[in-house]
mmCIF file as gemmi writes it, N, C-alpha and C atoms, coordinates in Angstrom:
data_model
loop_
_atom_site.group_PDB
_atom_site.id
_atom_site.type_symbol
_atom_site.label_atom_id
_atom_site.label_alt_id
_atom_site.label_comp_id
_atom_site.label_asym_id
_atom_site.label_entity_id
_atom_site.label_seq_id
_atom_site.pdbx_PDB_ins_code
_atom_site.Cartn_x
_atom_site.Cartn_y
_atom_site.Cartn_z
_atom_site.occupancy
_atom_site.B_iso_or_equiv
_atom_site.pdbx_formal_charge
_atom_site.auth_seq_id
_atom_site.auth_asym_id
_atom_site.pdbx_PDB_model_num
ATOM 1 N N . MET Axp A 1 ? -30.973 -20.334 106.593 1 0 ? 1 A 1
ATOM 2 C CA . MET Axp A 1 ? -31.05 -19.907 107.971 1 0 ? 1 A 1
ATOM 3 C C . MET Axp A 1 ? -29.917 -20.58 108.738 1 0 ? 1 A 1
ATOM 4 N N . GLN Axp A 2 ? -29.208 -19.774 109.487 1 0 ? 2 A 1
ATOM 5 C CA . GLN Axp A 2 ? -28.112 -20.297 110.282 1 0 ? 2 A 1
ATOM 6 C C . GLN Axp A 2 ? -28.593 -20.732 111.664 1 0 ? 2 A 1
ATOM 7 N N . THR Axp A 3 ? -27.867 -21.667 112.252 1 0 ? 3 A 1
ATOM 8 C CA . THR Axp A 3 ? -28.143 -22.134 113.601 1 0 ? 3 A 1
ATOM 9 C C . THR Axp A 3 ? -26.887 -21.924 114.428 1 0 ? 3 A 1
ATOM 10 N N . ILE Axp A 4 ? -27.053 -21.314 115.602 1 0 ? 4 A 1
ATOM 11 C CA . ILE Axp A 4 ? -25.915 -21.022 116.463 1 0 ? 4 A 1
ATOM 12 C C . ILE Axp A 4 ? -26.263 -21.448 117.888 1 0 ? 4 A 1
ATOM 13 N N . ALA Axp A 5 ? -25.311 -22.075 118.573 1 0 ? 5 A 1
ATOM 14 C CA . ALA Axp A 5 ? -25.503 -22.48 119.97 1 0 ? 5 A 1
ATOM 15 C C . ALA Axp A 5 ? -25.525 -21.245 120.862 1 0 ? 5 A 1
ATOM 16 N N . SER Axp A 6 ? -26.337 -21.288 121.907 1 0 ? 6 A 1
ATOM 17 C CA . SER Axp A 6 ? -26.5 -20.124 122.788 1 0 ? 6 A 1
ATOM 18 C C . SER Axp A 6 ? -25.179 -19.711 123.438 1 0 ? 6 A 1
ATOM 19 N N . ARG Axp A 7 ? -24.31 -20.65 123.743 1 0 ? 7 A 1
ATOM 20 C CA . ARG Axp A 7 ? -23.031 -20.286 124.372 1 0 ? 7 A 1
ATOM 21 C C . ARG Axp A 7 ? -22.165 -19.475 123.426 1 0 ? 7 A 1
ATOM 22 N N . LYS Axp A 8 ? -22.279 -19.73 122.115 1 0 ? 8 A 1
ATOM 23 C CA . LYS Axp A 8 ? -21.527 -18.935 121.142 1 0 ? 8 A 1
ATOM 24 C C . LYS Axp A 8 ? -22.154 -17.553 120.973 1 0 ? 8 A 1
ATOM 25 N N . VAL Axp A 9 ? -23.484 -17.486 121.056 1 0 ? 9 A 1
ATOM 26 C CA . VAL Axp A 9 ? -24.173 -16.199 120.918 1 0 ? 9 A 1
ATOM 27 C C . VAL Axp A 9 ? -23.759 -15.264 122.05 1 0 ? 9 A 1
ATOM 28 N N . GLN Axp A 10 ? -23.601 -15.806 123.246 1 0 ? 10 A 1
ATOM 29 C CA . GLN Axp A 10 ? -23.229 -14.986 124.397 1 0 ? 10 A 1
ATOM 30 C C . GLN Axp A 10 ? -21.897 -14.283 124.18 1 0 ? 10 A 1
ATOM 31 N N . SER Axp A 11 ? -20.974 -14.943 123.505 1 0 ? 11 A 1
ATOM 32 C CA . SER Axp A 11 ? -19.664 -14.331 123.288 1 0 ? 11 A 1
ATOM 33 C C . SER Axp A 11 ? -19.577 -13.561 121.98 1 0 ? 11 A 1
ATOM 34 N N . ARG Axp A 12 ? -20.61 -13.728 121.107 1 0 ? 12 A 1
ATOM 35 C CA . ARG Axp A 12 ? -20.577 -13.046 119.806 1 0 ? 12 A 1
ATOM 36 C C . ARG Axp A 12 ? -21.921 -12.397 119.496 1 0 ? 12 A 1
ATOM 37 N N . VAL Axp A 13 ? -22.418 -11.606 120.42 1 0 ? 13 A 1
ATOM 38 C CA . VAL Axp A 13 ? -23.731 -10.969 120.259 1 0 ? 13 A 1
ATOM 39 C C . VAL Axp A 13 ? -23.745 -10.063 119.028 1 0 ? 13 A 1
ATOM 40 N N . GLY Axp A 14 ? -22.744 -9.223 118.876 1 0 ? 14 A 1
ATOM 41 C CA . GLY Axp A 14 ? -22.701 -8.299 117.742 1 0 ? 14 A 1
ATOM 42 C C . GLY Axp A 14 ? -22.695 -9.018 116.413 1 0 ? 14 A 1
ATOM 43 N N . ALA Axp A 15 ? -21.895 -10.066 116.293 1 0 ? 15 A 1
ATOM 44 C CA . ALA Axp A 15 ? -21.822 -10.831 115.04 1 0 ? 15 A 1
ATOM 45 C C . ALA Axp A 15 ? -23.153 -11.524 114.762 1 0 ? 15 A 1
ATOM 46 N N . THR Axp A 16 ? -23.794 -12.034 115.813 1 0 ? 16 A 1
ATOM 47 C CA . THR Axp A 16 ? -25.096 -12.697 115.643 1 0 ? 16 A 1
ATOM 48 C C . THR Axp A 16 ? -26.147 -11.695 115.176 1 0 ? 16 A 1
ATOM 49 N N . LEU Axp A 17 ? -26.131 -10.494 115.747 1 0 ? 17 A 1
ATOM 50 C CA . LEU Axp A 17 ? -27.065 -9.452 115.31 1 0 ? 17 A 1
ATOM 51 C C . LEU Axp A 17 ? -26.848 -9.094 113.844 1 0 ? 17 A 1
ATOM 52 N N . ASP Axp A 18 ? -25.603 -9.001 113.437 1 0 ? 18 A 1
ATOM 53 C CA . ASP Axp A 18 ? -25.306 -8.687 112.031 1 0 ? 18 A 1
ATOM 54 C C . ASP Axp A 18 ? -25.86 -9.762 111.1 1 0 ? 18 A 1
ATOM 55 N N . ILE Axp A 19 ? -25.722 -11.024 111.488 1 0 ? 19 A 1
ATOM 56 C CA . ILE Axp A 19 ? -26.253 -12.114 110.666 1 0 ? 19 A 1
ATOM 57 C C . ILE Axp A 19 ? -27.773 -12.034 110.62 1 0 ? 19 A 1
ATOM 58 N N . ALA Axp A 20 ? -28.393 -11.79 111.794 1 0 ? 20 A 1
ATOM 59 C CA . ALA Axp A 20 ? -29.858 -11.768 111.891 1 0 ? 20 A 1
ATOM 60 C C . ALA Axp A 20 ? -30.482 -10.62 111.107 1 0 ? 20 A 1
ATOM 61 N N . LYS Axp A 21 ? -29.722 -9.565 110.845 1 0 ? 21 A 1
ATOM 62 C CA . LYS Axp A 21 ? -30.246 -8.466 110.029 1 0 ? 21 A 1
ATOM 63 C C . LYS Axp A 21 ? -30.494 -8.922 108.6 1 0 ? 21 A 1
ATOM 64 N N . GLY Axp A 22 ? -29.73 -9.898 108.149 1 0 ? 22 A 1
ATOM 65 C CA . GLY Axp A 22 ? -29.862 -10.372 106.773 1 0 ? 22 A 1
ATOM 66 C C . GLY Axp A 22 ? -30.683 -11.632 106.612 1 0 ? 22 A 1
ATOM 67 N N . GLU Axp A 23 ? -30.691 -12.495 107.628 1 0 ? 23 A 1
ATOM 68 C CA . GLU Axp A 23 ? -31.444 -13.745 107.562 1 0 ? 23 A 1
ATOM 69 C C . GLU Axp A 23 ? -31.759 -14.208 108.978 1 0 ? 23 A 1
ATOM 70 N N . PRO Axp A 24 ? -32.836 -14.969 109.146 1 0 ? 24 A 1
ATOM 71 C CA . PRO Axp A 24 ? -33.155 -15.475 110.481 1 0 ? 24 A 1
ATOM 72 C C . PRO Axp A 24 ? -32.034 -16.38 111.009 1 0 ? 24 A 1
ATOM 73 N N . VAL Axp A 25 ? -31.805 -16.312 112.317 1 0 ? 25 A 1
ATOM 74 C CA . VAL Axp A 25 ? -30.804 -17.136 112.986 1 0 ? 25 A 1
ATOM 75 C C . VAL Axp A 25 ? -31.508 -17.902 114.1 1 0 ? 25 A 1
ATOM 76 N N . THR Axp A 26 ? -31.393 -19.215 114.081 1 0 ? 26 A 1
ATOM 77 C CA . THR Axp A 26 ? -31.973 -20.028 115.142 1 0 ? 26 A 1
ATOM 78 C C . THR Axp A 26 ? -30.913 -20.272 116.202 1 0 ? 26 A 1
ATOM 79 N N . ILE Axp A 27 ? -31.284 -20.014 117.453 1 0 ? 27 A 1
ATOM 80 C CA . ILE Axp A 27 ? -30.374 -20.198 118.576 1 0 ? 27 A 1
ATOM 81 C C . ILE Axp A 27 ? -30.808 -21.452 119.327 1 0 ? 27 A 1
ATOM 82 N N . THR Axp A 28 ? -29.828 -22.317 119.609 1 0 ? 28 A 1
ATOM 83 C CA . THR Axp A 28 ? -30.12 -23.589 120.253 1 0 ? 28 A 1
ATOM 84 C C . THR Axp A 28 ? -29.563 -23.626 121.666 1 0 ? 28 A 1
ATOM 85 N N . GLN Axp A 29 ? -30.202 -24.446 122.499 1 0 ? 29 A 1
ATOM 86 C CA . GLN Axp A 29 ? -29.693 -24.784 123.821 1 0 ? 29 A 1
ATOM 87 C C . GLN Axp A 29 ? -29.72 -26.293 123.928 1 0 ? 29 A 1
ATOM 88 N N . TYR Axp A 30 ? -28.595 -26.862 124.272 1 0 ? 30 A 1
ATOM 89 C CA . TYR Axp A 30 ? -28.473 -28.316 124.374 1 0 ? 30 A 1
ATOM 90 C C . TYR Axp A 30 ? -28.904 -29.004 123.08 1 0 ? 30 A 1
ATOM 91 N N . GLY Axp A 31 ? -28.597 -28.353 121.956 1 0 ? 31 A 1
ATOM 92 C CA . GLY Axp A 31 ? -28.89 -28.938 120.655 1 0 ? 31 A 1
ATOM 93 C C . GLY Axp A 31 ? -30.319 -28.767 120.159 1 0 ? 31 A 1
ATOM 94 N N . ARG Axp A 32 ? -31.168 -28.125 120.951 1 0 ? 32 A 1
ATOM 95 C CA . ARG Axp A 32 ? -32.574 -27.936 120.56 1 0 ? 32 A 1
ATOM 96 C C . ARG Axp A 32 ? -32.828 -26.477 120.212 1 0 ? 32 A 1
ATOM 97 N N . PRO Axp A 33 ? -33.553 -26.214 119.128 1 0 ? 33 A 1
ATOM 98 C CA . PRO Axp A 33 ? -33.878 -24.817 118.79 1 0 ? 33 A 1
ATOM 99 C C . PRO Axp A 33 ? -34.818 -24.218 119.834 1 0 ? 33 A 1
ATOM 100 N N . VAL Axp A 34 ? -34.483 -23.011 120.318 1 0 ? 34 A 1
ATOM 101 C CA . VAL Axp A 34 ? -35.322 -22.366 121.333 1 0 ? 34 A 1
ATOM 102 C C . VAL Axp A 34 ? -35.774 -20.965 120.926 1 0 ? 34 A 1
ATOM 103 N N . VAL Axp A 35 ? -34.995 -20.274 120.103 1 0 ? 35 A 1
ATOM 104 C CA . VAL Axp A 35 ? -35.32 -18.905 119.711 1 0 ? 35 A 1
ATOM 105 C C . VAL Axp A 35 ? -34.849 -18.684 118.283 1 0 ? 35 A 1
ATOM 106 N N . THR Axp A 36 ? -35.61 -17.894 117.536 1 0 ? 36 A 1
ATOM 107 C CA . THR Axp A 36 ? -35.163 -17.456 116.228 1 0 ? 36 A 1
ATOM 108 C C . THR Axp A 36 ? -35.068 -15.945 116.251 1 0 ? 36 A 1
ATOM 109 N N . MET Axp A 37 ? -33.91 -15.439 115.869 1 0 ? 37 A 1
ATOM 110 C CA . MET Axp A 37 ? -33.658 -14 115.828 1 0 ? 37 A 1
ATOM 111 C C . MET Axp A 37 ? -33.737 -13.567 114.363 1 0 ? 37 A 1
ATOM 112 N N . MET Axp A 38 ? -34.461 -12.468 114.109 1 0 ? 38 A 1
ATOM 113 C CA . MET Axp A 38 ? -34.586 -11.975 112.733 1 0 ? 38 A 1
ATOM 114 C C . MET Axp A 38 ? -34.739 -10.468 112.753 1 0 ? 38 A 1
ATOM 115 N N . ASN Axp A 39 ? -34.611 -9.85 111.565 1 0 ? 39 A 1
ATOM 116 C CA . ASN Axp A 39 ? -34.744 -8.391 111.542 1 0 ? 39 A 1
ATOM 117 C C . ASN Axp A 39 ? -36.193 -8.006 111.846 1 0 ? 39 A 1
ATOM 118 N N . ALA Axp A 40 ? -36.366 -6.802 112.336 1 0 ? 40 A 1
ATOM 119 C CA . ALA Axp A 40 ? -37.663 -6.355 112.846 1 0 ? 40 A 1
ATOM 120 C C . ALA Axp A 40 ? -38.746 -6.331 111.77 1 0 ? 40 A 1
ATOM 121 N N . ASP Axp A 41 ? -38.409 -5.938 110.539 1 0 ? 41 A 1
ATOM 122 C CA . ASP Axp A 41 ? -39.418 -5.894 109.474 1 0 ? 41 A 1
ATOM 123 C C . ASP Axp A 41 ? -39.967 -7.292 109.185 1 0 ? 41 A 1
ATOM 124 N N . LEU Axp A 42 ? -39.079 -8.271 109.101 1 0 ? 42 A 1
ATOM 125 C CA . LEU Axp A 42 ? -39.51 -9.643 108.85 1 0 ? 42 A 1
ATOM 126 C C . LEU Axp A 42 ? -40.345 -10.162 110.017 1 0 ? 42 A 1
ATOM 127 N N . ALA Axp A 43 ? -39.962 -9.828 111.228 1 0 ? 43 A 1
ATOM 128 C CA . ALA Axp A 43 ? -40.718 -10.261 112.404 1 0 ? 43 A 1
ATOM 129 C C . ALA Axp A 43 ? -42.13 -9.678 112.39 1 0 ? 43 A 1
ATOM 130 N N . GLN Axp A 44 ? -42.276 -8.409 112.008 1 0 ? 44 A 1
ATOM 131 C CA . GLN Axp A 44 ? -43.6 -7.784 111.932 1 0 ? 44 A 1
ATOM 132 C C . GLN Axp A 44 ? -44.474 -8.468 110.884 1 0 ? 44 A 1
ATOM 133 N N . LYS Axp A 45 ? -43.877 -8.786 109.732 1 0 ? 45 A 1
ATOM 134 C CA . LYS Axp A 45 ? -44.63 -9.491 108.68 1 0 ? 45 A 1
ATOM 135 C C . LYS Axp A 45 ? -45.062 -10.868 109.163 1 0 ? 45 A 1
ATOM 136 N N . ALA Axp A 46 ? -44.149 -11.576 109.812 1 0 ? 46 A 1
ATOM 137 C CA . ALA Axp A 46 ? -44.468 -12.911 110.322 1 0 ? 46 A 1
ATOM 138 C C . ALA Axp A 46 ? -45.569 -12.84 111.373 1 0 ? 46 A 1
ATOM 139 N N . LEU Axp A 47 ? -45.52 -11.826 112.221 1 0 ? 47 A 1
ATOM 140 C CA . LEU Axp A 47 ? -46.545 -11.661 113.248 1 0 ? 47 A 1
ATOM 141 C C . LEU Axp A 47 ? -47.916 -11.396 112.626 1 0 ? 47 A 1
ATOM 142 N N . ARG Axp A 48 ? -47.954 -10.574 111.58 1 0 ? 48 A 1
ATOM 143 C CA . ARG Axp A 48 ? -49.235 -10.311 110.901 1 0 ? 48 A 1
ATOM 144 C C . ARG Axp A 48 ? -49.794 -11.575 110.267 1 0 ? 48 A 1
ATOM 145 N N . VAL Axp A 49 ? -48.941 -12.388 109.664 1 0 ? 49 A 1
ATOM 146 C CA . VAL Axp A 49 ? -49.395 -13.654 109.069 1 0 ? 49 A 1
ATOM 147 C C . VAL Axp A 49 ? -49.935 -14.573 110.155 1 0 ? 49 A 1
ATOM 148 N N . TYR Axp A 50 ? -49.218 -14.65 111.27 1 0 ? 50 A 1
ATOM 149 C CA . TYR Axp A 50 ? -49.666 -15.494 112.381 1 0 ? 50 A 1
ATOM 150 C C . TYR Axp A 50 ? -51.011 -15.011 112.928 1 0 ? 50 A 1
ATOM 151 N N . GLN Axp A 51 ? -51.176 -13.706 113.073 1 0 ? 51 A 1
ATOM 152 C CA . GLN Axp A 51 ? -52.439 -13.168 113.59 1 0 ? 51 A 1
ATOM 153 C C . GLN Axp A 51 ? -53.59 -13.448 112.626 1 0 ? 51 A 1
ATOM 154 N N . ALA Axp A 52 ? -53.335 -13.348 111.328 1 0 ? 52 A 1
ATOM 155 C CA . ALA Axp A 52 ? -54.376 -13.653 110.344 1 0 ? 52 A 1
ATOM 156 C C . ALA Axp A 52 ? -54.754 -15.131 110.412 1 0 ? 52 A 1
ATOM 157 N N . TYR Axp A 53 ? -53.757 -15.992 110.554 1 0 ? 53 A 1
ATOM 158 C CA . TYR Axp A 53 ? -54.014 -17.429 110.682 1 0 ? 53 A 1
ATOM 159 C C . TYR Axp A 53 ? -54.83 -17.71 111.94 1 0 ? 53 A 1
ATOM 160 N N . ASP Axp A 54 ? -54.448 -17.073 113.036 1 0 ? 54 A 1
ATOM 161 C CA . ASP Axp A 54 ? -55.153 -17.251 114.303 1 0 ? 54 A 1
ATOM 162 C C . ASP Axp A 54 ? -56.606 -16.779 114.183 1 0 ? 54 A 1
ATOM 163 N N . MET Axp A 55 ? -56.83 -15.652 113.504 1 0 ? 55 A 1
ATOM 164 C CA . MET Axp A 55 ? -58.19 -15.137 113.314 1 0 ? 55 A 1
ATOM 165 C C . MET Axp A 55 ? -59.008 -16.09 112.438 1 0 ? 55 A 1
ATOM 166 N N . ALA Axp A 56 ? -58.392 -16.635 111.407 1 0 ? 56 A 1
ATOM 167 C CA . ALA Axp A 56 ? -59.101 -17.572 110.537 1 0 ? 56 A 1
ATOM 168 C C . ALA Axp A 56 ? -59.521 -18.814 111.322 1 0 ? 56 A 1
ATOM 169 N N . LYS Axp A 57 ? -58.644 -19.313 112.186 1 0 ? 57 A 1
ATOM 170 C CA . LYS Axp A 57 ? -58.999 -20.467 113.032 1 0 ? 57 A 1
ATOM 171 C C . LYS Axp A 57 ? -60.169 -20.123 113.938 1 0 ? 57 A 1
ATOM 172 N N . PHE Axp A 58 ? -60.161 -18.927 114.515 1 0 ? 58 A 1
ATOM 173 C CA . PHE Axp A 58 ? -61.241 -18.492 115.393 1 0 ? 58 A 1
ATOM 174 C C . PHE Axp A 58 ? -62.561 -18.422 114.626 1 0 ? 58 A 1
ATOM 175 N N . LEU Axp A 59 ? -62.53 -17.804 113.45 1 0 ? 59 A 1
ATOM 176 C CA . LEU Axp A 59 ? -63.757 -17.661 112.664 1 0 ? 59 A 1
ATOM 177 C C . LEU Axp A 59 ? -64.287 -19.009 112.201 1 0 ? 59 A 1
ATOM 178 N N . ASP Axp A 60 ? -63.396 -19.935 111.843 1 0 ? 60 A 1
ATOM 179 C CA . ASP Axp A 60 ? -63.828 -21.272 111.434 1 0 ? 60 A 1
ATOM 180 C C . ASP Axp A 60 ? -64.493 -22.026 112.579 1 0 ? 60 A 1
ATOM 181 N N . ALA Axp A 61 ? -64.094 -21.718 113.817 1 0 ? 61 A 1
ATOM 182 C CA . ALA Axp A 61 ? -64.653 -22.416 114.974 1 0 ? 61 A 1
ATOM 183 C C . ALA Axp A 61 ? -66.02 -21.881 115.392 1 0 ? 61 A 1
ATOM 184 N N . LEU Axp A 62 ? -66.407 -20.719 114.887 1 0 ? 62 A 1
ATOM 185 C CA . LEU Axp A 62 ? -67.714 -20.165 115.25 1 0 ? 62 A 1
ATOM 186 C C . LEU Axp A 62 ? -68.824 -21.011 114.639 1 0 ? 62 A 1
ATOM 187 N N . PRO Axp A 63 ? -69.898 -21.2 115.378 1 0 ? 63 A 1
ATOM 188 C CA . PRO Axp A 63 ? -71.012 -21.973 114.82 1 0 ? 63 A 1
ATOM 189 C C . PRO Axp A 63 ? -71.71 -21.182 113.706 1 0 ? 63 A 1
ATOM 190 N N . ALA Axp A 64 ? -72.213 -21.895 112.725 1 0 ? 64 A 1
ATOM 191 C CA . ALA Axp A 64 ? -72.938 -21.258 111.62 1 0 ? 64 A 1
ATOM 192 C C . ALA Axp A 64 ? -74.291 -20.76 112.13 1 0 ? 64 A 1
ATOM 193 N N . LEU Axp A 65 ? -74.73 -19.644 111.586 1 0 ? 65 A 1
ATOM 194 C CA . LEU Axp A 65 ? -76.046 -19.116 111.952 1 0 ? 65 A 1
ATOM 195 C C . LEU Axp A 65 ? -77.132 -19.955 111.284 1 0 ? 65 A 1
ATOM 196 N N . PRO Axp A 66 ? -78.221 -20.165 111.97 1 0 ? 66 A 1
ATOM 197 C CA . PRO Axp A 66 ? -79.328 -20.885 111.327 1 0 ? 66 A 1
ATOM 198 C C . PRO Axp A 66 ? -79.913 -20.038 110.191 1 0 ? 66 A 1
ATOM 199 N N . ASP Axp A 67 ? -80.469 -20.703 109.196 1 0 ? 67 A 1
ATOM 200 C CA . ASP Axp A 67 ? -81.042 -20 108.044 1 0 ? 67 A 1
ATOM 201 C C . ASP Axp A 67 ? -82.104 -18.989 108.455 1 0 ? 67 A 1
ATOM 202 N N . SER Axp A 68 ? -82.763 -19.232 109.557 1 0 ? 68 A 1
ATOM 203 C CA . SER Axp A 68 ? -83.817 -18.313 109.999 1 0 ? 68 A 1
ATOM 204 C C . SER Axp A 68 ? -83.257 -16.938 110.367 1 0 ? 68 A 1
ATOM 205 N N . LEU Axp A 69 ? -81.95 -16.848 110.671 1 0 ? 69 A 1
ATOM 206 C CA . LEU Axp A 69 ? -81.348 -15.571 111.012 1 0 ? 69 A 1
ATOM 207 C C . LEU Axp A 69 ? -80.659 -14.903 109.821 1 0 ? 69 A 1
ATOM 208 N N . ALA Axp A 70 ? -80.563 -15.607 108.713 1 0 ? 70 A 1
ATOM 209 C CA . ALA Axp A 70 ? -79.882 -15.061 107.54 1 0 ? 70 A 1
ATOM 210 C C . ALA Axp A 70 ? -80.775 -14.045 106.829 1 0 ? 70 A 1
ATOM 211 N N . LEU Axp A 71 ? -80.136 -13.052 106.21 1 0 ? 71 A 1
ATOM 212 C CA . LEU Axp A 71 ? -80.888 -12.068 105.431 1 0 ? 71 A 1
ATOM 213 C C . LEU Axp A 71 ? -81.208 -12.641 104.048 1 0 ? 71 A 1
ATOM 214 N N . SER Axp A 72 ? -82.339 -12.28 103.529 1 0 ? 72 A 1
ATOM 215 C CA . SER Axp A 72 ? -82.7 -12.698 102.176 1 0 ? 72 A 1
ATOM 216 C C . SER Axp A 72 ? -81.9 -11.864 101.18 1 0 ? 72 A 1
ATOM 217 N N . ASP Axp A 73 ? -81.87 -12.296 99.914 1 0 ? 73 A 1
ATOM 218 C CA . ASP Axp A 73 ? -81.187 -11.516 98.882 1 0 ? 73 A 1
ATOM 219 C C . ASP Axp A 73 ? -81.802 -10.122 98.768 1 0 ? 73 A 1
ATOM 220 N N . LYS Axp A 74 ? -83.118 -10.049 98.869 1 0 ? 74 A 1
ATOM 221 C CA . LYS Axp A 74 ? -83.798 -8.765 98.77 1 0 ? 74 A 1
ATOM 222 C C . LYS Axp A 74 ? -83.365 -7.85 99.915 1 0 ? 74 A 1
ATOM 223 N N . ALA Axp A 75 ? -83.272 -8.391 101.132 1 0 ? 75 A 1
ATOM 224 C CA . ALA Axp A 75 ? -82.862 -7.594 102.287 1 0 ? 75 A 1
ATOM 225 C C . ALA Axp A 75 ? -81.39 -7.178 102.166 1 0 ? 75 A 1
ATOM 226 N N . ASN Axp A 76 ? -80.541 -8.087 101.654 1 0 ? 76 A 1
ATOM 227 C CA . ASN Axp A 76 ? -79.134 -7.751 101.433 1 0 ? 76 A 1
ATOM 228 C C . ASN Axp A 76 ? -78.996 -6.596 100.456 1 0 ? 76 A 1
ATOM 229 N N . ASN Axp A 77 ? -79.728 -6.67 99.352 1 0 ? 77 A 1
ATOM 230 C CA . ASN Axp A 77 ? -79.671 -5.615 98.344 1 0 ? 77 A 1
ATOM 231 C C . ASN Axp A 77 ? -80.161 -4.282 98.901 1 0 ? 77 A 1
ATOM 232 N N . ALA Axp A 78 ? -81.235 -4.33 99.658 1 0 ? 78 A 1
ATOM 233 C CA . ALA Axp A 78 ? -81.78 -3.104 100.266 1 0 ? 78 A 1
ATOM 234 C C . ALA Axp A 78 ? -80.751 -2.495 101.239 1 0 ? 78 A 1
ATOM 235 N N . LEU Axp A 79 ? -80.085 -3.333 101.988 1 0 ? 79 A 1
ATOM 236 C CA . LEU Axp A 79 ? -79.077 -2.843 102.936 1 0 ? 79 A 1
ATOM 237 C C . LEU Axp A 79 ? -77.891 -2.221 102.211 1 0 ? 79 A 1
ATOM 238 N N . VAL Axp A 80 ? -77.439 -2.863 101.155 1 0 ? 80 A 1
ATOM 239 C CA . VAL Axp A 80 ? -76.326 -2.327 100.38 1 0 ? 80 A 1
ATOM 240 C C . VAL Axp A 80 ? -76.703 -0.978 99.779 1 0 ? 80 A 1
ATOM 241 N N . HIS Axp A 81 ? -77.87 -0.884 99.197 1 0 ? 81 A 1
ATOM 242 C CA . HIS Axp A 81 ? -78.304 0.372 98.583 1 0 ? 81 A 1
ATOM 243 C C . HIS Axp A 81 ? -78.5 1.478 99.63 1 0 ? 81 A 1
ATOM 244 N N . ALA Axp A 82 ? -78.967 1.092 100.808 1 0 ? 82 A 1
ATOM 245 C CA . ALA Axp A 82 ? -79.157 2.089 101.873 1 0 ? 82 A 1
ATOM 246 C C . ALA Axp A 82 ? -77.804 2.62 102.366 1 0 ? 82 A 1
ATOM 247 N N . LEU Axp A 83 ? -76.785 1.801 102.326 1 0 ? 83 A 1
ATOM 248 C CA . LEU Axp A 83 ? -75.472 2.214 102.803 1 0 ? 83 A 1
ATOM 249 C C . LEU Axp A 83 ? -74.706 3.06 101.788 1 0 ? 83 A 1
ATOM 250 N N . ARG Axp A 84 ? -75.149 3.059 100.54 1 0 ? 84 A 1
ATOM 251 C CA . ARG Axp A 84 ? -74.46 3.836 99.497 1 0 ? 84 A 1
ATOM 252 C C . ARG Axp A 84 ? -74.791 5.246 99.596 1 0 ? 84 A 1
C-alpha cells in the first residue's frame, strides 16, 4: 500500500486514482494517515466485512434468554417439521 501526502494528491489526482485502482493508497495530512483510497469493488467487500463484524458485536452484547424461554428439543423438532 502506498502513502501519499495530500498536497501531492491535489496536484496528481489522476495518477493517484490510477494507483488506487490497483492497490489501496493512504493519504496523509501533516504526516498522519487520514483517508485510504481504493477501488470500488474492494471497498464494497471491506464494507461488508465491517458490517458483519459490527453485527457480531451487537449480537454478542445481547443478553442471553433465560432457560424458561428456550424451546425444548421436542418443540424445536416439531417446529422444523411444521416448516417443511
